[in-house]
Structure formats: C-alpha cells, structure tokens
C-alpha positions in Angstrom: 26.4 2.6 -10.4 24.0 3.1 -13.2 21.6 6.0 -12.8 18.3 4.6 -11.4 15.2 5.2 -13.6 12.7 3.4 -11.3 9.1 2.7 -10.8 7.1 1.7 -7.7 4.7 -1.0 -9.0 3.4 -2.3 -5.7 -0.1 -2.4 -7.0 0.7 -4.5 -10.1 -0.2 -8.0 -8.7 -3.6 -6.7 -7.5 -4.2 -4.9 -10.7 -3.6 -8.1 -12.7 -5.6 -10.3 -10.3 -8.6 -8.0 -10.7 -8.4 -8.1 -14.5 -6.2 -5.2 -15.5 -4.5 -5.4 -18.9 -1.6 -3.3 -20.1 -0.9 -2.2 -23.7 2.1 -0.7 -25.3 2.2 2.4 -27.5 1.2 0.3 -30.5 -1.9 -1.1 -28.7 -0.4 -4.5 -28.2 -1.1 -6.3 -24.9 2.1 -6.8 -22.9 3.5 -7.3 -19.4 3.6 -4.0 -17.7 7.1 -4.6 -16.5 8.2 -5.2 -20.1 6.6 -2.0 -21.2 8.3 0.0 -18.5 11.6 -1.7 -19.1 11.3 -1.1 -22.8 11.2 2.6 -22.2 14.2 2.8 -19.9 13.0 1.8 -16.5 15.8 -0.2 -14.8 14.7 -0.5 -11.2 11.5 -1.6 -9.4 10.5 -0.6 -5.9 8.0 -2.7 -3.8 6.5 -1.7 -0.5 6.1 -4.3 2.2 3.5 -4.2 4.9 3.9 -6.4 8.0 0.5 -8.2 8.3 -1.9 -6.3 6.0 -5.7 -6.7 6.2 -6.7 -3.5 4.3 -4.4 -3.6 1.3 -6.7 -3.5 -1.8 -9.9 -5.6 -1.7 -7.9 -8.7 -1.2 -6.7 -7.3 2.1 -3.3 -9.0 2.0 -1.4 -7.5 -0.9 2.1 -6.1 -0.2 2.6 -8.9 2.4 5.7 -11.0 2.3 4.4 -13.9 0.1 3.1 -11.5 -2.6 6.3 -9.5 -2.4 8.5 -12.6 -2.9 6.6 -13.5 -6.1 6.9 -9.9 -7.4 10.5 -9.7 -6.5 11.3 -13.0 -8.3 9.5 -11.6 -11.4 11.5 -8.4 -11.1 14.8 -10.1 -10.8 14.0 -12.5 -13.7 13.8 -9.5 -16.0 17.3 -8.3 -14.9 15.8 -5.2 -13.2 17.2 -3.8 -10.0 15.0 -4.3 -6.9 14.5 -1.9 -4.0 12.5 -3.2 -1.0 10.6 -0.6 1.0 9.9 -1.6 4.6 6.9 0.2 6.0 7.1 -1.4 9.5 3.4 -1.1 9.7 0.3 -3.1 8.6 -0.8 -0.4 6.2 0.5 2.9 4.8 3.4 4.4 6.8 4.2 8.0 5.9 4.4 11.5 7.4 0.7 11.3 8.4 0.8 7.8 10.1 3.5 5.4 11.4 1.3 2.9 13.2 3.0 0.0 15.0 2.0 -3.4 13.5 -0.9 -5.0 15.4 1.3 -8.0 16.4 3.9 -5.6 18.0 1.5 -3.4 19.8 1.8 -3.4 23.6 5.6 -4.1 23.4 8.3 -2.1 25.1 10.7 0.0 23.1 13.4 -2.7 23.7 11.1 -5.4 22.4 10.3 -3.3 19.3 14.0 -2.9 18.6 14.3 -6.7 18.7 11.3 -7.1 16.4 12.6 -4.6 13.8 15.9 -6.5 13.7 14.4 -10.0 13.6 11.7 -9.2 11.1 14.1 -7.4 8.8 16.5 -10.4 8.9 13.6 -12.8 8.3 12.3 -10.9 5.3 15.7 -10.5 3.7 16.7 -14.1 4.2 13.3 -15.3 2.8 13.9 -13.2 -0.4 17.5 -14.4 -0.6 16.5 -18.0 -0.3 14.0 -17.4 -3.1 16.7 -16.0 -5.4 15.3 -12.5 -5.2 17.5 -10.6 -2.7 17.0 -6.9 -2.9 19.7 -4.7 -4.4 18.7 -1.9 -2.1 16.8 -1.8 1.2 14.8 1.1 2.5 14.5 1.2 6.3 11.1 2.9 6.9 8.9 4.9 4.6 8.7 8.8 4.7 10.2 8.9 8.2 10.7 12.6 8.4 8.6 12.6 11.6 9.8 9.2 12.8 8.5 5.6 12.7 6.8 3.2 15.0 4.9 6.0 16.7 4.9 7.1 19.5 8.2 5.5 20.7 10.1 6.3 17.5 8.6 9.7 16.7 11.0 12.5 15.9 10.3 13.9 19.4 12.3 10.9 20.6 15.4 11.0 18.3 17.5 8.6 20.3 14.8 6.0 20.2 14.3 6.6 16.5 18.0 6.1 15.8 17.9 2.9 17.8 15.0 1.5 15.6 16.8 2.6 12.4 20.1 1.1 13.6 18.3 -2.2 14.2 17.1 -2.3 10.6 20.5 -1.3 9.2 22.2 -3.9 11.4 19.8 -6.6 10.1 20.7 -5.7 6.5 24.4 -6.0 7.3 23.9 -9.3 9.0 22.1 -10.9 6.1 24.6 -9.6 3.7 27.5 -11.0 5.7 25.8 -14.3 6.1 25.0 -14.7 2.4 28.0 -12.8 0.9 25.7 -10.2 -0.7 25.7 -6.5 -1.2 22.6 -4.5 -0.5 22.7 -0.7 -0.4 20.7 1.0 2.4 18.6 4.1 2.1 16.7 6.3 4.6 13.7 8.0 3.1 12.2 11.4 4.2 9.2 13.1 2.6 10.7 16.7 2.6 12.3 16.7 -0.8 12.4 20.4 -1.4 12.8 21.4 2.3 16.5 21.9 3.0 16.2 23.0 6.6 14.0 20.1 7.6 16.1 17.5 5.8 19.3 18.9 7.4 17.7 19.0 10.8 16.5 15.5 10.6 19.8 13.9 9.7 21.9 16.1 11.9 19.7 15.2 14.9 19.8 11.5 14.1 23.5 11.4 13.6 23.9 13.2 16.9 21.9 10.5 18.6 24.0 7.6 17.3 22.6 6.8 13.9 24.7 4.2 12.1 26.2 4.6 8.7 24.0 4.0 5.6 24.4 4.5 1.9 21.9 6.9 0.4 19.3 9.5 1.3 15.9 9.1 -0.3 13.5 12.1 -0.8 9.9 12.3 -1.8 9.5 15.1 -4.4 6.0 15.9 -5.8 6.5 19.4 -7.2 2.9 20.4 -6.7 3.2 19.7 -3.0 6.9 20.0 -2.2 8.3 23.1 -3.8 10.3 24.2 -6.8 13.0 22.4 -8.8 15.5 24.9 -7.5 14.6 24.0 -3.9 15.1 20.4 -4.7 18.5 21.2 -6.2 19.4 23.3 -3.1 18.5 20.4 -0.8 20.5 17.9 -2.8 23.5 20.2 -2.8 23.3 20.7 0.9 23.0 16.9 1.5 26.3 16.5 -0.4 27.9 19.3 1.5 26.8 18.3 5.0 26.4 14.5 4.8 28.3 13.4 1.6 25.5 11.1 0.6 24.0 10.2 -2.8 20.3 11.2 -3.2 17.5 9.2 -4.8 14.1 10.8 -5.4 12.1 7.9 -4.1 8.7 9.2 -5.2 7.5 11.6 -7.8 4.4 11.9 -10.1 2.2 14.3 -12.1 -1.4 14.0 -13.4 -2.1 13.4 -17.1 -5.8 14.2 -16.7 -8.2 15.9 -14.2 -10.8 13.1 -14.8 -11.8 10.6 -12.1 -13.1 7.2 -13.2 -14.6 6.1 -9.9 -16.4 7.4 -6.9 -13.2 8.6 -5.1 -12.0 12.1 -5.9 -8.4 12.3 -7.1 -5.9 13.5 -4.5 -4.2 15.8 -7.0 -6.4 18.0 -9.1 -5.9 20.5 -12.0 -6.7 23.3 -9.6 -3.8 22.3 -7.4 -1.3 21.9 -10.2 -2.3 25.2 -11.7 -2.0 27.0 -8.4 1.3 25.5 -7.5 3.0 25.1 -10.9 0.9 26.9 -13.5 0.5 23.6 -15.3 -2.8 21.9 -16.1 -2.9 18.1 -16.1 -2.0 16.6 -19.5 0.1 13.9 -21.0 2.5 16.4 -22.4 2.9 18.1 -19.0 3.2 14.7 -17.2 6.1 13.9 -19.6 7.7 17.3 -19.2 7.6 17.2 -15.4 9.0 13.6 -15.2 11.7 14.5 -17.6 12.6 17.6 -15.6 12.8 15.7 -12.3 15.0 13.0 -13.9 17.3 15.6 -15.5 17.6 17.7 -12.4 18.5 14.8 -10.2 21.0 13.3 -12.8 22.7 16.7 -13.2 23.3 17.0 -9.5 26.7 15.9 -8.2 25.1 13.4 -5.9 22.0 12.4 -7.9 21.6 8.7 -7.9 18.1 8.2 -9.4 14.4 8.8 -9.5 11.4 6.5 -8.9 8.0 7.3 -10.4 5.3 6.3 -7.8 2.7 3.8 -8.9 2.7 4.3 -12.7 0.6 1.1 -13.3 -2.2 2.0 -10.8 -5.0 3.1 -13.2 -8.6 2.7 -12.1 -9.7 -0.9 -11.6 -12.4 -1.9 -9.2 -11.0 -3.8 -6.2 -7.7 -2.0 -6.3 -8.4 1.2 -4.4 -6.5 3.1 -1.9 -7.9 0.9 0.8 -10.1 -2.2 1.0 -13.6 -1.3 -0.3 -12.6 2.1 -1.5 -11.8 3.7 -4.9 -8.5 4.9 -6.4 -7.4 8.5 -5.7 -4.2 8.2 -7.7 -5.4 6.9 -11.1 -4.9 10.3 -12.9 -1.2 10.1 -12.1 -0.6 6.7 -13.6 1.5 6.3 -16.8 -1.3 4.2 -18.3 -4.8 5.5 -19.2 -8.1 4.2 -17.9 -8.0 1.4 -20.5 -4.5 0.3 -19.6 -2.7 1.8 -22.7 0.7 3.3 -21.8 0.9 7.0 -22.3 3.6 8.7 -24.4 4.8 10.4 -21.2 6.6 7.2 -20.4 9.2 8.3 -23.0 10.5 10.8 -20.5 12.6 7.9 -19.1 14.3 7.6 -22.5 15.0 11.3 -22.9 17.1 11.7 -19.9 20.2 9.7 -20.9 
C-alpha cells in the first residue's frame, strides 16, 4: 500500500460556506483539495459526529449529509478516504467521550446494538453514494475508552464489546458490497510506549477482534520526542505486528492569534518542549521529520496533518459561537494562501 500522506480537512466545508478562499504558492485561487494534492497529499480524513448541534456556527457540520458530500468530492479527486467515527455529538478525545444524546439512558447492550447499526447505516449510505471509505476509524483518541462511562478503560471488557460492534459492522458492509475497508483503532499516546502497550494488551485479553492498523496522535510539543515515537512504533511491531499511522500531527507557523480566542499551542510551549519557535520553516521541518520518521519505521503506514485548512474565519471556531484556537497550526495563512511548509509532503519520498 502506498505510504499515506494525509490531511484531516473536516473544517473545509464550513470554511468555504463562511467565505474562506484558498490560494496556491503563486497566489492563484484554487480548491484547497487541489492545492494539498498538488503537493503530495494522497489521503483525506473526515470526522463524523452523530447528531451535532455545536459544530461551527452552523451547528450541524460533520454530520452524515455533510460528510457524504465531502467524501464524494474526495473520491472524485482520486484521493484515499478515511472516515473517523467519533460516536458522539461533538469532540470525542482523551478528555471527553460523551454518549450521543439520542443514545443516552440506554443499557450497555443497547449501546452495543446502536454502535453496530449506526456504523452499518453510515457505511452503507456512503457506499450507495459512491463514496465508500478506504479506511474506517472506530472511535477517536480512545486511549481512555469511548462511550463513557460504560466503555471507559476502567471497563475493558465492555470497551472491547463496543469496538467489536464497530469492527463487525465494517466487515458486514464490506461483505455485503464486496468492498475492502481497512480498520484502525486510534489512541492519543503516540510517544508513550507503556500506555500504548497496556491499552492493546488489555483489550486483546478482553476479547478484542482483529483489526488492521494502530493509529497514534503525535504532537511533538505535547507527546514527547521523535525517539519515543520510534520506540513506541517498534514495540507495536514487536508485540502486536500492526502497521502504524500517525493520525494527527501539527506545528504552529506563527504565535499570532487573529481572533478573540487564544491559540491552544503557543511559542512559549514549543520553545519549552522542543526549543523551536513557531515559524513557517520550523513547521515544515517538524512535519518533514514526522513523515520521515514514520516512513523509515518497519511498520510505518502514514501520517495525517490535522486541520491544515482551518485558518481564522468567523463562524468556523472550535465550537458554535466561539473563535479558532488552532489557526496558527494551519498550512494556510490568515488570508488563505498556502505556506511553503506544505512542501514537506513532497520532500519525504
């Protein structure tokens, strides 16, 4: 399989709907997907919320209808497509794994059925639209579990049951439609070998079904060194014999904020943790380093840059009615012109 050079562009529809424009290195307006693809990006990741009401100012972005449109657009360009199930109405990550409102009050057995039925429904809808995913992510940053409290890591057997329901749904849709979709389980602890090993060891001991790839979040200013990432990947190969994808990475190109919301990653943080100030040059260097580290690993399958198109645009904040805390980590500046750091995708060949 071709090494994945990916981008999560889940904000793109909202950005465009609220007036964002995108420009190539020569200053010519172009489709953001075309710009990314022209610099080597070959895979797109899209997050899916169950019934969102707080996703950007429109409230409903990253729902199934929006995702179908974006998936069709992705596939039309010949790009690979990874679907990221959050199994929540809003952000699901290591800080929150909130059960969708429509599922709240259900028993664990009922939730298992919902995970299976919902996963089947979504994948069949995308298949019928001619936009079946090439890869499916069951849960997002699930290192502490999903569908809390039932599926928290404190209840590993129940967590395995929920994950198995999603994995079984992928297999069922693939068999029905004679398709192939690779499956990935994504944890946030990209440079933490003990936590990663403990998570998967415990889940396999509690009956976790087979799946294809392990996904890691790896933000070097939060997670740890490149060496620690490499050690974790080597241990995954040794213990679990799985390919690894870095599902999320990023680095700031500036310390400036262009709205009322402070940036979540500052120059103070990157200097303290990495000795690197925000700059276009350092953004390029960090992305190139992550790409090359993963590709050099025996089991390195690919890297996704998280939200490169999410520059500051009113209406497209971290939550309905709020500003953007990520803008300084986009690969486009505040005017929508792509930064030279995007060339990192081309340099790791």
